[in-house]
C-alpha positions in Angstrom: 0.0 0.0 0.0 1.2 3.5 -0.9 -0.1 6.7 0.7 0.9 10.3 -0.2 -0.1 13.4 1.7 0.9 17.1 1.8 1.4 18.0 5.4 2.0 21.5 6.8 4.5 21.7 9.6 3.1 23.4 12.7 6.0 23.0 15.2 7.5 26.5 16.0 11.0 25.1 15.4 10.0 23.3 12.2 11.3 19.9 11.3 14.5 20.0 13.5 16.6 17.2 14.9 14.1 15.8 17.5 11.1 15.4 15.3 13.4 14.1 12.5 14.6 11.4 14.9 11.0 10.6 15.9 10.0 10.4 12.3 12.8 7.8 11.6 11.6 5.8 14.6 8.1 5.7 13.3 9.2 4.5 9.9 11.4 1.8 11.4 8.7 0.7 13.9 6.2 0.2 11.2 8.7 -1.3 8.7 7.6 1.1 5.9 9.5 3.2 3.4 9.1 6.9 3.8 10.1 9.7 1.5 9.7 13.4 2.1 9.6 16.1 -0.5 9.9 19.9 -0.2 10.1 21.7 -3.5 12.4 19.7 -5.8 14.3 18.0 -2.9 13.3 14.4 -2.1 14.8 12.6 0.9 14.6 9.3 2.6 12.4 9.4 5.7 14.7 7.0 7.5 17.7 9.5 7.3 17.9 12.1 10.0 20.5 14.1 8.0 18.3 13.8 4.8 15.3 15.2 6.7 17.3 18.0 8.2 18.5 18.9 4.6 14.9 19.8 3.7 15.2 22.9 6.0 11.5 22.6 6.6 10.6 25.4 9.0 7.2 26.2 10.6 4.6 26.7 7.8 6.5 24.6 5.3 4.5 22.0 3.4 6.2 18.6 2.8 4.8 15.8 0.7 5.1 12.6 2.7 4.9 9.3 0.9 4.6 6.1 2.9 4.8 2.7 1.4 4.4 -0.7 3.1 1.9 -3.0 4.8 1.2 -0.6 7.7 1.4 2.6 5.7 -1.9 3.9 7.0 -1.0 3.7 10.7 2.5 5.0 10.0 1.1 8.0 8.0 -1.3 8.8 10.9 1.6 8.9 13.4 3.8 11.0 11.0 1.0 13.4 10.4 0.4 13.8 14.1 4.1 14.4 14.7 4.4 17.1 11.9 1.2 18.9 12.8 2.0 19.0 16.6 2.3 22.6 17.6 3.7 21.9 21.0 7.5 21.4 20.8 7.7 19.8 24.2 5.6 16.8 23.1 
């Protein structure tokens, strides 16, 4: 199964190191392939450095593609992570 969504980042610090690490954990936990795209840049969602290279600040929209058996539940968790406005969570 393959799911694709455009998600607006709401965290005040954007997609920085901590949420990038959490995103990688989600992808690995669900055993899915994840790619993120911002503009013409496409990165592997299992690479913290790749995610940081997107330089996705608050208000940025990233296209998230999740592929694998548990794509739906993985996408749900990723969307919650990226749309979370509270940086302490």
